[in-house]
C-alpha positions in Angstrom: 0.0 0.0 0.0 0.9 3.6 -0.3 1.5 5.1 3.2 0.4 8.6 4.0 3.6 10.5 4.7 2.2 13.1 7.0 -1.2 13.8 8.5 -2.2 17.2 9.7 -2.2 17.9 13.5 -5.2 16.6 15.4 -7.2 19.8 15.9 -10.8 18.5 16.0 -12.5 15.6 17.8 -12.1 11.9 18.3 -14.1 9.4 16.3 -14.3 5.6 15.8 -15.0 3.7 12.6 -16.5 0.2 12.8 -15.8 -2.0 9.9 -14.8 -5.4 8.5 -11.0 -5.3 7.9 -10.1 -8.3 10.2 -13.4 -10.2 10.0 -13.6 -10.1 6.2 -9.9 -9.6 5.2 -10.5 -9.1 1.4 -9.3 -6.4 -0.9 -12.4 -4.4 -1.7 -13.8 -4.5 1.9 -10.4 -3.3 3.2 -10.1 -0.4 0.8 -13.6 0.7 1.7 -12.6 1.1 5.4 -9.2 2.6 4.8 -10.6 5.3 2.6 -12.9 6.4 5.5 -10.2 6.2 8.1 -7.6 8.2 6.2 -10.2 10.7 5.0 -11.4 11.5 8.5 -7.8 11.7 9.7 -6.9 14.1 6.9 -9.6 16.4 8.2 -7.9 16.7 11.5 -9.7 14.1 13.6 -8.2 11.6 16.0 -9.5 8.5 14.2 -9.7 5.0 15.8 -10.6 1.8 14.0 -12.4 -0.8 16.1 -13.9 -4.2 15.5 -16.1 -5.0 18.4 -18.6 -7.5 16.9 -19.7 -11.1 17.3 -19.8 -11.6 13.5 -18.0 -14.6 12.0 -14.3 -14.2 11.1 -13.1 -15.5 7.8 -9.6 -16.8 7.1 -7.5 -14.5 4.8 -6.3 -17.4 2.6 -9.1 -20.0 2.5 -12.1 -17.5 2.8 -13.6 -20.1 5.1 -14.7 -19.4 8.7 -11.6 -19.0 10.9 -10.6 -21.1 13.9 -8.0 -18.7 15.0 -8.0 -14.9 14.8 -4.2 -14.6 14.7 -3.8 -14.4 10.8 -6.7 -11.8 10.8 -5.1 -9.7 13.5 -1.8 -9.8 11.6 -3.6 -8.7 8.5 -5.4 -5.8 10.4 -2.1 -4.7 11.9 -0.5 -4.6 8.5 -3.2 -2.5 7.0 -3.4 0.0 9.8 0.4 0.5 9.8 0.4 0.9 6.1 -1.8 4.0 6.4 0.0 5.5 9.4 -2.6 4.4 12.0 -0.7 1.5 13.6 -1.4 2.8 17.1 -5.1 3.5 16.5 -6.8 0.1 16.3 -8.6 -2.3 18.6 -9.9 -5.8 17.8 -12.2 -7.8 20.2 -12.3 -11.4 19.1 -15.8 -12.7 18.8 -16.7 -15.4 21.4 -17.4 -18.1 18.8 -13.8 -18.1 17.4 -11.2 -20.6 18.6 -13.8 -22.2 20.8 -13.2 -19.7 23.5 -16.1 -18.6 25.7 -13.9 -15.8 27.1 -12.6 -14.4 23.9 -15.1 -11.5 24.0 -13.5 -10.4 27.3 -10.1 -9.7 25.5 -9.0 -6.9 23.3 -6.0 -6.9 20.9 -4.3 -3.8 19.6 -3.8 -0.5 21.3 -6.3 -0.9 24.2 -7.6 -3.5 26.6 -11.3 -4.0 27.2 -11.4 -1.3 29.9 -9.6 1.1 27.5 -12.1 0.4 24.8 -15.0 1.1 27.2 -13.4 4.4 28.1 -12.8 5.2 24.4 -16.5 4.8 23.7 -17.3 7.4 26.3 -14.7 9.9 25.0 -15.4 9.9 21.3 -17.5 12.4 19.5 -19.0 9.9 17.1 -19.0 6.3 16.1 -19.5 5.4 12.4 -20.9 2.0 11.7 -19.7 1.4 8.2 -21.9 -1.1 6.2 -23.9 -1.8 9.4 -21.0 -4.1 10.2 -21.6 -4.1 14.0 -24.6 -5.1 16.0 -25.4 -2.7 18.9 -24.9 -4.1 22.4 -25.5 -2.8 25.9 -21.9 -1.6 26.2 -22.4 0.7 23.3 -25.2 2.7 25.0 -22.9 5.4 26.3 -21.8 6.5 22.8 -22.6 10.2 22.3 -23.4 10.0 18.6 -24.1 6.9 16.5 -23.9 7.2 12.7 -25.0 4.5 10.3 -23.2 4.5 6.9 -25.3 2.3 4.6 -23.4 1.1 1.5 -26.2 -1.1 0.1 -29.7 0.5 0.1 -33.1 -1.2 -0.5 -33.3 -4.2 1.9 -33.1 -2.2 5.1 -35.7 0.4 3.8 -38.1 -2.4 2.8 -37.8 -4.2 6.0 -38.5 -1.0 7.9 -41.5 -0.2 5.7 -42.8 -3.7 6.5 -42.6 -3.0 10.2 -39.7 -5.2 11.1 -39.7 -4.5 14.9 -36.2 -5.8 15.6 -34.6 -3.7 12.8 -36.6 -0.6 13.8 -35.5 -0.9 17.4 -31.9 -1.1 16.1 -32.2 2.0 13.9 -33.9 3.9 16.6 -30.6 3.9 18.4 -28.9 5.9 15.7 -28.5 9.7 15.6 -27.9 9.9 11.9 -28.4 7.6 8.9 -26.5 8.0 5.6 -26.9 5.9 2.4 -25.1 5.5 -0.9 -28.7 5.5 -2.3 -28.5 9.1 -3.3 -31.9 9.0 -5.0 -33.9 7.8 -2.0 -37.0 9.8 -1.4 -37.2 11.1 -5.0 -40.4 10.6 -7.0 -38.7 8.3 -9.5 -37.3 6.0 -6.8 -39.3 3.0 -5.8 -37.5 2.3 -2.5 -39.9 3.1 0.4 -38.6 5.7 2.8 -40.5 5.6 6.0 -39.8 6.6 9.7 -36.3 7.8 9.2 -34.3 10.5 7.3 -31.6 9.0 5.1 -29.0 11.5 4.2 -27.3 11.0 0.8 -23.6 10.2 0.6 -21.3 8.4 -1.8 -18.1 6.3 -1.6 -15.0 8.2 -0.6 -11.6 7.6 -2.1 -8.1 8.7 -1.3 -7.0 9.9 -4.7 -3.2 9.6 -4.1 -3.5 5.8 -3.4 -4.7 5.1 -6.9 -2.3 7.3 -9.0 -0.8 5.5 -12.0 2.1 6.2 -14.3 0.3 6.8 -17.6 -2.0 4.5 -19.7 -2.2 0.7 -19.2 -0.7 -1.7 -21.7 -2.3 -1.9 -25.2 -3.7 -5.3 -24.5 -5.4 -4.3 -21.2 -9.0 -5.2 -20.8 -12.1 -3.7 -19.4 -12.6 -5.6 -16.1 -14.6 -5.7 -12.9 -14.4 -7.6 -9.6 -17.6 -9.1 -8.3 -19.6 -11.8 -6.6 -21.5 -13.7 -9.4 -24.5 -14.8 -7.4 -26.0 -14.2 -3.9 -29.4 -15.4 -3.1 -29.5 -14.3 0.6 -30.7 -10.7 0.1 -33.4 -11.1 -2.5 -36.5 -9.3 -1.1 -40.2 -9.0 -2.0 -42.0 -5.7 -2.0 -45.6 -5.2 -3.0 -45.7 -8.6 -4.6 -42.5 -8.0 -6.7 -39.2 -9.8 -6.1 -36.1 -7.6 -6.3 -32.9 -9.5 -6.6 -29.5 -8.9 -5.0 -27.3 -10.6 -7.6 -25.4 -9.8 -10.7 -25.4 -13.0 -12.8 -28.8 -12.2 -14.2 -27.7 -8.8 -15.4 -24.4 -10.0 -16.9 -26.4 -12.7 -18.8 -28.6 -10.0 -20.3 -25.6 -8.7 -22.1 -23.9 -12.0 -22.7 -23.1 -11.3 -26.4 -21.3 -8.1 -25.6 -17.7 -9.4 -26.3 -18.7 -9.9 -30.0 -19.6 -6.2 -30.3 -16.9 -4.7 -28.0 -13.8 -2.9 -29.4 -12.1 -3.9 -26.1 -11.7 -7.3 -24.5 -13.6 -7.8 -21.3 -12.6 -9.9 -18.2 -14.6 -10.6 -15.0 -12.8 -11.5 -11.7 -15.6 -13.4 -10.0 -16.3 -15.3 -6.8 -19.1 -17.8 -6.5 -19.5 -18.7 -10.2 -20.1 -22.4 -11.1 -18.2 -24.2 -13.7 -21.2 -24.4 -16.0 -21.6 -20.6 -16.0 -17.9 -20.1 -16.4 -17.8 -22.3 -19.5 -20.9 -20.5 -21.0 -19.4 -17.1 -20.4 -16.0 -18.0 -21.9 -17.8 -19.5 -24.9 -19.4 -16.1 -25.5 -16.0 -14.4 -25.4 -15.7 -13.3 -21.8 -12.5 -13.7 -19.8 -13.2 -15.2 -16.4 -10.7 -15.3 -13.6 -11.0 -16.0 -9.8 -11.6 -13.0 -7.5 -9.7 -15.0 -4.8 -6.4 -14.1 -6.5 -7.3 -10.4 -5.6 -7.9 -11.0 -1.9 -5.0 -8.9 -0.7 -5.5 -5.1 -1.1 -2.3 -4.7 -3.1 -3.4 -7.3 -5.6 -6.9 -5.8 -5.8 -5.4 -2.3 -6.5 -2.9 -3.7 -9.1 -5.6 -5.4 -11.0 -7.6 -2.2 -11.2 -4.7 -0.1 -12.2 -3.6 -2.5 -14.9 -7.1 -2.6 -16.5 -8.2 -0.4 -19.3 -11.3 0.5 -17.4 -14.3 -1.1 -15.8 -17.4 -2.6 -17.3 -19.9 -3.6 -14.7 -23.6 -4.3 -14.1 -25.6 -3.4 -11.0 -27.9 -5.4 -8.8 -31.6 -5.7 -9.9 -32.7 -4.0 -6.7 -30.8 -0.8 -7.4 -31.6 -0.8 -11.1 -35.4 -1.3 -11.0 -35.9 0.7 -7.9 -33.6 3.5 -9.1 -31.9 4.0 -5.7 -29.0 6.1 -7.1 -26.4 3.7 -5.7 -22.9 3.9 -6.9 -20.1 1.4 -6.3 -17.0 2.0 -4.1 -15.1 -0.3 -6.4 -16.0 1.8 -9.5 -14.7 4.9 -7.6 -11.3 3.2 -7.3 -11.3 2.7 -11.1 -12.1 6.3 -11.6 -9.4 7.5 -9.2 -6.9 5.4 -11.1 -7.9 7.2 -14.3 -9.7 4.1 -15.6 -13.0 5.0 -17.3 -16.1 3.2 -16.0 -19.2 1.9 -17.8 -21.8 1.1 -15.2 -25.5 0.1 -15.4 -27.9 2.9 -14.6 -29.3 3.2 -11.0 -30.2 6.9 -11.3 -26.6 7.9 -10.2 -26.4 10.0 -13.4 -28.7 12.5 -11.7 -25.9 13.3 -9.3 -22.6 12.5 -11.1 -21.8 13.6 -14.7 -21.8 10.9 -17.3 -20.9 10.7 -21.0 -17.2 11.0 -20.7 -14.9 9.2 -18.1 -18.0 7.7 -16.6 -20.8 6.1 -18.7 -24.3 5.0 -17.6 -26.1 2.5 -19.7 -29.5 0.7 -20.0 -29.1 -1.1 -23.3 -26.5 -3.0 -25.3 -26.2 -0.1 -27.7 -25.4 2.1 -24.8 -22.5 -0.1 -23.7 -21.1 -0.4 -27.2 -21.2 3.4 -27.7 -19.3 3.8 -24.4 -16.7 1.3 -25.3 -16.1 3.0 -28.6 -15.7 6.3 -26.9 -13.0 4.8 -24.6 -11.3 3.0 -27.4 -11.2 6.0 -29.7 -9.7 8.5 -27.3 -8.3 6.7 -24.2 -6.2 9.6 -23.0 -9.2 11.9 -22.8 -11.4 9.4 -21.1 -8.7 8.5 -18.6 -8.2 12.1 -17.7 -11.9 12.8 -17.3 -12.4 9.7 -15.2 -9.9 10.9 -12.7 -11.4 14.4 -12.7 -14.8 12.9 -11.8 -13.2 11.0 -8.9 -11.5 14.1 -7.6 -14.6 16.3 -7.9 -17.3 14.0 -6.6 -15.6 11.2 -4.6 -12.4 12.7 -3.0 -12.5 11.4 0.7 -12.0 14.9 2.2 -15.0 16.3 0.4 -17.4 13.3 0.9 -16.6 12.8 4.6 -16.4 16.6 5.2 -20.1 16.8 4.0 -21.0 14.0 6.4 -19.3 15.7 9.3 -21.1 19.0 8.5 -24.5 17.2 8.6 -23.8 15.7 12.1 -22.4 18.9 13.4 -18.7 18.0 13.7 
């Protein structure tokens, strides 16, 4: 990783970010958290990263549930040191790991359990990124709880249906933010009831994604994704809205035959039959597991010509306005992005550097624009990232809303 050479003096408050770095030690998830941590720190805050959850922990190499947290803690330590925050992290192992019933009474990192308890009392705000942490009794003394929702739709529908458990949880928050920038608009079908959802978008530390010029001539349009996930499909007013990408990729399965650039998908969870079918249609298919480390993830993006990606059915049909934190990394690397429309084009300029599509013809037109003048499209992609996704701007707006 690229370390931050020098942070500004701490002149503001103290905040905590909850996330998934140790629990889910995979490239994209890690970058998502690090962008928030460094962004807040650059704004002059004393930033702490804490994992204090009973969620499952997954092994960094096998991607299976872990029996020991030691590899995960080493991974977390490495990431925090790489961004200059090696003395600002705490990890409380969940009780289910390593068969220990006492593991939730232990903290690893900069503080012990008593120190973590005191930290919760001292901080000005705790940001629950992705809703990664359940709320427990020992969190009740936190002054300001902020929920940062990266995937809209499911929570909003469950609230509209009167899910008492979820409502009780969200009642504990002082502020709710969502990557669904179009929530509440007349053209958005996502129900918005009971709560105010403030719009936000994925932050990115621009300097971490700088590249030395254009990619190699043979570089491809790529993306990194799960192929299929059936756990978050949801029904609203008799209609099923799906949380998966395989259906959308298959809608455009003949794209490679019309594309001026080769296309490769780095996927997790794809079956051999689907792999063979996609390759037969001209798609390159590689394993996303090879990109588990953040460095490999970043190198893959920076060596690509750009990104072609689809969105989940939920965000497309309900027009949530969602935009991907992975796509933001492509843009920051000066890699143009072609992404399926979720209404994000209402808030972020498209047509050069970033392209929104609904049809096959729209994709082909975007690919042709990238292929015909790559230098222009690369430059404009990075300009969009700087103007609309730079971490200091995005997180500064959040802090203004909550009064910090």
